Every structure is written in C-alpha cells, then in structure tokens.
N, C-alpha and C positions, 0 to 999 in steps of 0.2 A: 325648827323654826316653831316650835311648839310653845318652849320656853319664852321667846317674845313675845308672847298674848298675856301675860296677868302684867307685863310692865307696860304693853300699849294702853289696856285695859285703865290701869293708874293713872296714867298719861294722862288720857281722857276723862276721865272722873276729875284729877285737879285739875284742867282746864275748866270745865264746866261749873264746879264751885267757886272759881274766878270770878266767871262771868256775872255767878247769878250775886256774889257779893256785891260787885259792882252796884247793878240793878238794884240793891238791896241798899245800898247807903244812899243811890242817888235819889230813890224815893224818900230817904227817912230824913235829907234834905229842901225835899219838893221840886227837886230839878229833874230834866231829860238829859240822860246821857246815848250816846251813839256808841256803839261798840264797833268798830271797823275790823274785821281778821284777814290782815295783807298775805294774800297770796305769797308763798315763797320766790325767789326769783329761780330759774333755770341753774342749773350745774352742768359743768364741764362732762359729767359722768351721767346726764340723761339717759342716752340712749344706751348708755352699756351697764345703767344700776338694775336690769332687771337680775332676777335669780334663773334663769332660764338661758339656757344654751343656745347664742344667737346663729342662724342659719341664714344663707344667702341663697337666693333674692329674697326679702324678707317683707313683711308689709311693715308700714310704721303710722303711728295717729298722731296727728299736729297739736300738741297741745296748750298753745296758746294764739292768740289772735294778728292776724299781721304777719306771719313769719316771711320773713324776704326769702325769696329763692335765687339763688345766682347762677352766672355762668362759669363757676369756678370753685375751688376748695377753701378759699379765701378770703377773708373783709375787703381787700383790694379787688374781686373782680364786682362786674357792674350787676346790677339786679336787672331778673329776667321777670317778676313778679311776684304776687302774695299771695299766702294761702291762709284759710279761715279753721279754727280751731275746729278739733273732731275729724278733718277730712283726711284721708288716708292716701299715703304715695309707696311706690314700690321701693323696695332700698337695694341697691347691686353690692356694698362695700361701702366700708369706714375708712375715714384717713385722717387722721390728727385731729379729732373732733368733727368732721362734718362730713354728712352724707351723702354719698352720690346717687341719685333718683331718676325713675323713669321720669322723664317731663309730663306733667300733667296735665288734663285738659286745657284748654284755653294759651299755655305756650306756644311759643311757634320757635321757628329757624330760619336763616337767610340762607339765599345762593346767588350767585350772578347770576342777571337773566340771561346773559351771553352765552351760558353755557346750558341752557335748558330750552330743549324744543318744545311747546303748549302746542298739547291737543287742542285742534279747532272745535269752540264749542264745547270745551268742558274743564275742569281743575285739573287734568292730569297732564303729566310735564314726563319729557324723558331727558337724561341727561347725556348730551352732546359729546363731551371731551372727558379724558383722564385723570385722576386727582382735583378733583372738583373740592374747592373748602365748601363746607357747610358752616353756617356761624349760629352761635346763640344769638335770638330772637331779643335785646334790650326795648328798656322802658325808655331809656334818653337816646334818642334814635343816632348819635354822634359817637356812641360806645355799642360796635361790635365786632370786633376783634379777636375773641375766643373763639376757636376753632374745636367745634364737637367732633369732625367727622370728615371724609373724605369719602367722595361716590365717585362711578366711573362710568364708561361709556354703556347704556343702554340699562341703569337703576334707572327706578322712577319715584317719584315726587307727587306730594300733593297740594297744589298751590291754592295758598287761604288770600294773596291779595300782591300787589306790587309795591313798592316803595324804592323811594331815590336818596341815597347816603351819599356823605363824604367821605373819599377813603384816600389819605396821603395827600390833599390838596384836590383830588376829582371826584365830580358828582360818578357815581356807580348806581345802575339801575337792579334791583333785589327782587326777588321773589319772595314771598313770604312763606314755606310751604312749613306743612305736620312734620314735625321733628322725622328723621327717619327712626324706626324702631330697633331698638337694638343695637343701634349705634352713636346716637346723642344724645347725651344725659344732660341731667342739670345739678345744683346742689345746695341742701340745706344745711343750717347747723343743729349738727345733734343734741343739745340740748332741749330742743322742743319737739322733739321728737320721742312716743315713746315707742316701745318693742312691743307687735301685737303677739306676732308668729311667721312663720314661714309661709311664703307666698304659692296660693294655688291661683295656675292663669284662670282657672272657674271662676275664681270666688270673685262677686261683683265689687269693687272699691266705692267707696265712699269719695265724691268727686266734687268737691267745690269748688268753682274754676275759678284760677287765680286772678288776681285784679291787678290787670294790666290795660296802663291809661293809652288812649290811642295813639297809633303809629303812623306814620313819625307826628314829630310836633311842628304847627306852621313854621316854616323856615323863616328867621328874621328878613326886614328887609335890611337893603344894603347899608343904611344909615346909622341902622341898629347891629350892624354886625361886631359880636366881641371880638377884640385883636387876637393871633395867634400867641401862644406861647411862645417864649426864647426855645425851649427845648421843640416846638414843635417846627419850628421855624428850620432850627439847626437840623432836623429828620427830613423836613423836605429837601432843603440842600445836599443832604449825604444823599437819598434817595436820587434824586438829578444829575449827583456827579457819578455814581453806581450806574445809571442806566445807558451814563455815555461808555463808561466801560465796558458793558456788558456787550457792546455793540463790536469789540474787538474779536479776531478771531481767542478762542479760548484757550491757547496756550499763550498767548503775548497778553494776557487779561494780569494786571499787578494789583491783584486784592490784597494784599496782605495788610497794605496803607487803610482801603475802605474795612475791612475787619479791625483793626485799632479802634477806627474813630466812632463805630456802632459801639463797640466794646466800653468805652469810655462814656457815652450817652448812657449806655443803659445802667453805667453805674452811677454817674450824680442825676438821673432824672428820678424826681417822684411820681411823676404822671403815669398811673397802672398801664394807660393805654400805648404812650411813647415807648413804655420798657418792653412791651409784648410785641409792638410791630419791629423794634429794634433788635429784639428775640427774634424773627422769624429772619430777619436779613442777615442775622450771624450764623443762623442754620443755612440756607441758602449759601452763603459766601462761601462756609468750610468744605459744603459739599462742593463747589465747582472747585476748591483748591485740593480737596483728594483727586478730582478726574483729574485736573494738571499734571498730579503726582504720578496718577498712573499713565497718564500718556506718555510722558518723561523717563518711567521707567522701560515703555515696552521701546520707545525710541532708542534706547541705549542699549536693552536686548536685540535689537534688532541692527544696530551699529556693531555691535560686538560679533554677530553671527557672519555678519558680512566680511568681517575683518578676517574672519576665524577660516571662513570659506576660502578666501582670497591665498591666504597662510596655505591652508589644506592643498591648493591646487598647483602652488611654486614647488612644495614639498615632496607631490607626486609627481610631478614632471621630473624633478632631479632624482626621484629614486625611479622611475619608469627608466630612463636611461642609463641609469647607473646600476640596475639590477641584470639588466636582459643582457646575456651574454651568447654571443654563438659560436659552435667549437664548427672546427673544419668537414667535420663530417654531412653527408647531402645525402639525404636519404628522400625517395618518393611513396608517394600512398595514392589508391585511387578511392574514390568515394561521390555521394551526394554532398554536394556544398550548401551548407544551410550557414543562418549568422549566428554565433551565441549571445545569449542572452544573458548567460551567467557571467558575462566580463560587460556589460552593456555602462555599468554605471562606474567602472574606474579609468575613462577615459581614454584609453588606447584598444580601438575596435579588433575584435578576434572573431575568429570564423572558426567552422568545425565541418571535420567530413563523417558523414555518417554510412554505415551500410545499407544499401535500398534492401534489403532482404530482411534484415533483425531489427534495423530501427535502432543501431546501437554507434555511440560511438568510437571513430577512431583513433581520431587525432584532432586536435587545435592547430589552429594556422594562424600568422601573423602575416600584413602585409611587411614584401622585403622586395624586392626590386619590382616585383607585381603593385602596382597602386591599388591602394584600395578601393577607388573606381571600378578598376575589371572585376576585383572579385565581387563587386555589388551586381555586378552586372551577370555572373555567373551563376548568382545564386538560385537552388533548384535545378541546376543540370550537373550531370555524372562527369568530374573532372578530374585530369593525373596534376597531383604538384608533385614539385621537389622544390628541394633547399635546404640551406645547414638545420642542425636541431638547436632548437633556444630553450633555454632552462631558465625560466623566470620562480626567483626564489621566494616573493611573494605569494604566487598560488600554489608553491611547491610543484609546477607541471611543466613536460617539456611540448614544448610547440613547435612547429614547423615554418622558419622563415620563407614566405613563396618568393621563390623568384624566378619562378616558370611556370604555366599552369594550361595545360590543352583542355580541351573538352574531348571525350572519350570518343570515337569512332571518327575525328579526323585524320 
C-alpha cells in the first residue's frame, strides 16, 4: 500500500494546479468561473472494494441520499423506504450486488389480522395459526406480495397499526407490525453502502428513519378506479378455477392443467407482482401433486399387500392339508392341557400337554375326531388323550391327532 502514496499525492497536486490555472485564466479575462467537481457514480463493486476482509454480520454506511430499500434483492421488487447518507445498517449477506439488511427503524411488515389475537389495551399481538405469512410493507399499498418469513401459533408481534389492502381482488385486513427480529429482512444495492466493520450488538447504530409515505394511500373513488390489467384478470380467473378444483377430494383433483396455466402466465407476464403471485400458486399446486403421488403409492402398496396376503392364505391351506399325514400307530398321553401359542399364527389351532410337576411340554396336539371346541373347553385340566401320530414337515414335529379325550379321574 505504501507504493501508492506518491502516485496519489501527484494526482492531487495535478488536480490542484489545474483548478488554479482555470481561476487564473478567468481572472485574466475579467470573468467569474464556477468549478464543479462531480461526485463519481457508485460502481457495482462499492461494497466489495474495501481492502479489509468482510465478515457477516457487518456494519455498512449509506454513502448517498435517498437510497432505496427494497423487499427483495433486485430491481423488480417494490420499494419499502429510503435511507439518508451517513446512516448505518446491519448487513447479513451479499448476493449478486445486493445486501440483505436488518429492517431499519421505521420500516414495517404486514400480517393478516385474522391470524393475530390482539391484546386488549396494548400494541401486542399473538399469532393464533400455523405458517402465517409475514410480508414486507410497501410504499405502494397495492404491492405487498414479498414474503419475509412465516410465524406460528404463540409467536408474538408488536402492532403499529391496521390497514386494508387488496389481495387477489379481495379486501384483506392487515396489521402493520415491527419486522420480526432475525426473521424478516430487506435489501439495498451494494454500490451505495460502504463497509465499516464487523457488527457488534452493543454498538449504537446511526439510525436515520427511512422516508416512508403514509400507508395506505387514500383509496380511489369507484369512478376513478383504474382498470385491471389483462394479466391480473387472467390470474383472478385462474385463482377462481383453482378454488373450485380444491373443493374436491385431494385424490380426485386434476391439478396438472392448472399448473400448466400458471406456468404460462408467469412466463409471459412483465408484472413483478403477478409473477410472484403465480409463483406462490405453482409451489402450492406442486406440493399437492406430491401428496397425490404419495397417496397413490400408499394405495398400490396396500393393494399388493392384500393380494399377497390372500395368495399366502390359499397356499398355506393347500400345504396344511397336503403335508399333515397320520400313521396307523395310536399314541396315548396324559398331562395338563394348554393352548399352543407357538403355532397360533399358522392358521391351524394346536394344543400341548404339559407335565404338571415340571411344567415341561410332553407333546403337541391337533384336533381330530375331537373338535376344537371340546379341546378348548378342557384347557387347564389334566386329561388323557389318544390318537394317531402326525408328522408336520413344516415345523418338523410329531403331533397327536386327538380322536378321544377324557378328564383324569373319571
């Protein structure tokens, strides 16, 4: 940096000599000359031209008068206020020549009044719904589409006033609120901001309240109302058709055609407000299409499961009759009759005989000439059973097919 000092000094000296020369020449001719040194226009590298490493959050100083504050990071977004030279702002990040800043004092946000419970006798309110949109407050009352953040049930807001604005052809009541800290942000063009240094929360900011006209402007009389643009009329027609479609059950909604029409409108319109509103509808429609796809997949899986369940039941029925074969040998056993839980899920009910003293299994039983109901009636009793031996290949066990049963002691 030291090598640049002689060059800078030489440049200043040349400029001073040139000015003095002009004044001398003017005096020689007996004339008065005014020398105007114009301030150079800011360049796109104004914020980034510092030789210091920028850290975020940081402090920026406004370097020009009436610097516009916008709802988003490009010229298509509406104006939310103006800043005076010398005022400072908290900068959160830089994107493509625009700075995301904390809303300066005097800026405001909008939230639908129906979703806020206002405390009696105070300026405090509590949000009473989920995912409630907070929008950037605009100088132009008709432009308030830019969503800054979303609040949920129980979030608190500080109310500054109440306004009525038109949204999609309907009058909507809004509360003007202090922008939610850490959630709502605004934007300024970076060439008009000078980097000061890292932001210290304890540092006092130079707050020049932004110039924001009264909001809203007086509503025009019915006879003076401006006609709606063709794009706005088309948007309203699409919204009405979409409202009708959304009344149908979600699985029956035909949303692809509505999506295509909103996409076409957003492509052709030159109105930033219409473009942003169409974008919101496109996002919502795509979300419902994803839900429809998930529901259909769930139905298909359920259908496949039921079909597989029926096929397995038929297969088991076939296997159960084919695999169980009895030999001619008659076996007799005595023990405590209990149900067999190990075989409960296999479709064919089985029981077991247990040694009353050791509680160990003696054998497993299967209904034969003795019906299942009679075996159930004797559960918990010591019985004598007899019948042919059965070998079940599926479980590799021998069972007794009960053809007779007696309670011990009879």
